[in-house]
C-alpha positions, 0 to 999 in steps of 0.5 A: 507757143511752148517755151520749150522747143522740141529737138526737131525745132532746135535742129531746124533752127540750127540748120537754118541759122547756119545757112543764113550765117554762111549766105550772109557772109557769101552775099557780103563778100560778093556785094563788096567784090562787085561794087569794087569792080564797078567802081574800078571800071569808073576809076579807069575811065576817069584816069584815062580821061585825065591822061588824054587832057595831059596829052593835050596839054603837053603841046604847051611844054609846061606853060599852059595859058590862063583859063585854058579849058581842055578841048571837048569839055562839056557840061556835067552829064557823062564826064566833066573836066576842069583845071584848077590852080594852086591858088584855088582858081577853077578853069572851066567853060563859063556854063560849068564854073562852080559845078565842082569846088576844088577841095584842099587836097586837090589844091595841094595836088596843083601846088605839088604838095601831094600826089594824084588821088580819087575821091567821091563828091557831089557834082550838080547834086549827083554822086560822082567819082573825081580823079585829081592829077598834076598837069603842070607846075601850079596846075592840076586836072580834075575829071568827074564821072557820075556814079548813077549807073554804077550805084544802080548796078550795085543796088540791083546786084545787092537785091538779087543777092539778098533774094537768093540768100532769102531763098537759100535760107528758106530752102535750108529751113525746109530741108533741115525740117525734113532731115530732122523729121526723118533722122529723129523719127526713131527718137519720137517713136522711142519717146512715144513708147516710153510715155506709153510704158510710163502711163500704163506700167506695161513694159511689153512695148518695143521700138521698131529698129530699122537702122544700124546707126547711133539712133538704131543702137539707141532703140536696141538698147532701149528695147533691152532695158524694157526686156530687163524691166519686164523680166524684173517685173515678171520675177517680182510678181512671181515672187510675190505670188509664190511668197503670199502662197507659202506664207498662207499655210504657216500663218494659218497654222500659227493663228490656229495655235495662237487661238488655241492658247487664247481660247483655252487658258486652262490648257494642261501644262503639257499640252500648252508647252507643246502648243507653244513649241509649235508656235515657236517653230512656226515663227522661226519658219516664218522668219526664215521664209521672210529672210529668204524672200528678202535675199531674193528681193535684193538682186545684184549688189552695186559694183561699189559694194563688191570688194575682194573677199577671202573665201576661207573666212566666209566659209569658216564663218558659215560653218560655225553658224551651221554647227551652232544650229545643227549641233547633232550633225558632224561637219568635216571640212578642208579649206584652201580657198582663194580671194574672190570678189563680192559681198562677204555677207551675201556669200556667207548666206549662200554657203550657210544655206548649202550647209543647212540643206545638207544637214536637213536632208542628210542623216541626223548625225551627218556627216556633211563634208565640206571642201574648198579649193581655190574658188570651188566649194563642194558640200556633200551629204549622205542622204537619199539624194535627189532624183534625176528628174528633180535635179534641174528644178532644185534651185527654182523658187518654192520647188520641193520634190515629192520625197522632201515635201514632208520636211520643214522649209519653204523651198527658197533656200537653194533659190537664194543660193543660186541668186547670190552666186549668179550675182557674183558671176559664179555657177551652182550645180547639184550632182548625185554623189558616189555611194549616195547623197548629193554634192552641191558644187559652187564655183566663183571666179578668183581674184588674181594676186599681184606680186606684192601679195595683194588682190590685183588686176590681170 
């Protein structure tokens, strides 16, 4: 047997144990109550017999003759009666002397040192209820009645209660197992689906949801998790496929140029310089492509890595980098940004990609106009613009319109921007600019500023 019990087995055992504990408590209380009631009936009978004897002795007005035996006394069978003295003598029919030896407590009652009491004793080898009560000065009466019938009745009641308790526990175990099976069936289905996903690596399976309680919500959440996992795997496969396709061309071109340098060591200096320049450009292009793929693969940063960020400083840093990379392009800026929440380095990458895109597709000398107000950043170029049919796709990975396929680049820059902005709960859109060119509009939620001038919560 597996040492690790299943949840269904544990649930069944807990239900059976709880019912068993309750049944045991009820049985014990009922047994004690019934036994006490039966014994009280016997006590009432012996007390009534003692009262009859006292009434019979009343005729002697306290001067009871020696060896007086109550009338109708008989041998021990149903009820036995005897008189004892303070000296320990027993007055009983000759055939019954010695059936019940008086105890010290009984002698004390006869001597007037104690009151009447009930006790159990062996009379002629039979367990009996004995009642001792004062009868006259120096004399007490003892009445005994066998408990055979009472003990038998108590035993029958105990056996009946034990049987009923066992039946109750068995029924509770069966019912608990049935309830556990029905109630935990969604968990079993969920476990089977999880095991299949783990074995096959295919998150396309789903758990049937046919209830609205906690287990139903668990199944719904599990399905949502599988959907997110499937989207992530699909995106990963698509990214790897697209990246491998895009890497193939620059790698092949780089290899050709390297082979040219290796196979023609006597290549003229001018030609060698041209080939080396192409190799340098191709290595730089590969570096940009790998960096873009890495940015896309990062996904959303953990909440613990997101902090209040001064958007002005991020944009100014990216603008300085763009001016170094595009020295011929004129960049104009207006910066009046607020504080946003996010990762400064990733936001800088997004802004830099927008500036690179504007400089790449705009006139060689610009201008590129950058404007930041609050959490909204716009970057405008004065290039040929984007065809209206291409606008919905410019942020897709590796997408390049027909008019821009001759330009350098991998088609990942704007996809990286969208990925970063989406992770920061923002929006990004491309719009045709008035008078020609394109406007890229990036919007991020701003962080409220507390009364003390620091970022706070609203």
